[in-house]
C-alpha positions in Angstrom: 124.6 52.2 120.9 124.9 51.3 124.6 122.5 48.9 126.3 122.4 48.1 130.0 122.3 44.5 131.0 120.7 43.4 134.3 121.7 39.9 135.3 123.4 37.9 138.0 126.4 35.7 138.6 127.0 33.0 141.1 130.6 32.9 142.3 131.9 29.8 144.1 135.4 31.3 144.6 136.7 34.9 144.9 136.3 36.6 141.5 135.1 39.5 139.4 131.5 40.4 138.8 130.6 41.1 135.2 133.3 42.6 132.8 136.6 43.0 134.6 137.5 46.6 135.3 134.3 48.1 133.9 131.8 50.1 136.0 129.1 47.9 137.5 126.1 48.7 139.7 125.3 46.1 142.4 121.6 45.8 143.1 121.6 42.9 145.6 123.4 39.7 146.6 122.9 36.3 148.3 125.5 34.7 150.4 125.5 31.0 151.2 127.7 30.1 154.2 129.2 26.8 155.4 129.2 25.5 158.9 130.4 28.9 160.2 129.3 32.4 159.4 130.7 33.6 156.1 132.4 37.0 155.5 132.7 38.0 151.8 134.0 41.4 150.9 133.0 43.6 147.9 135.9 45.4 146.4 136.0 48.3 144.0 138.5 47.0 141.4 139.6 43.7 139.9 141.3 42.1 142.9 141.8 42.4 146.6 144.3 45.2 145.9 141.3 47.5 145.1 139.4 49.6 147.7 137.2 47.6 150.0 133.7 48.9 149.6 131.7 46.8 152.1 131.4 43.5 153.8 128.3 41.4 153.4 126.4 40.8 156.6 125.0 39.9 158.9 125.2 36.3 157.7 123.2 33.4 159.2 125.1 30.1 159.4 124.3 27.3 156.9 121.6 29.0 154.9 121.3 31.5 152.0 121.2 35.1 153.0 119.7 37.4 150.4 120.1 41.2 150.6 118.3 43.7 148.4 119.9 47.1 148.3 117.5 50.1 148.3 119.4 51.7 145.4 122.3 50.2 143.4 125.9 50.6 144.6 128.3 51.8 141.9 131.7 50.2 141.6 133.4 52.5 139.0 136.5 50.2 138.7 134.6 46.9 138.6 133.6 44.7 141.4 135.6 41.9 142.9 134.1 39.6 145.6 136.7 38.3 148.1 135.7 35.1 150.0 136.8 33.8 153.4 137.0 30.0 154.0 133.4 29.8 155.3 131.8 31.2 152.2 130.2 28.6 149.9 128.9 30.9 147.2 127.9 34.5 146.5 125.2 35.4 143.9 125.4 39.0 142.8 122.6 40.8 141.0 124.0 43.6 138.9 123.6 46.1 136.1 126.4 46.8 133.6 126.5 48.9 130.5 127.5 47.0 127.4 128.3 48.3 123.9 126.1 46.7 121.3 
């Protein structure tokens, strides 16, 4: 029996959202930048070698920037968030199917 899990993860370095390589739906995210505007990228896959889906933005310097997406964005090969040096953290709100 499959169950969907709706949760979030806080990444402080580039990394995978949820189960690596498994489909995931991103419902929103929050980016915390350092002294300069951050530029994290959301990638369809398990590393920066995947297909770049979108860049988070616009980002306000030195504060949390939360974005709700009108409808979830599907990452069929999993979601990898790639950080630049100005990104402090990215919290990603997501839904992923799990097998019970």
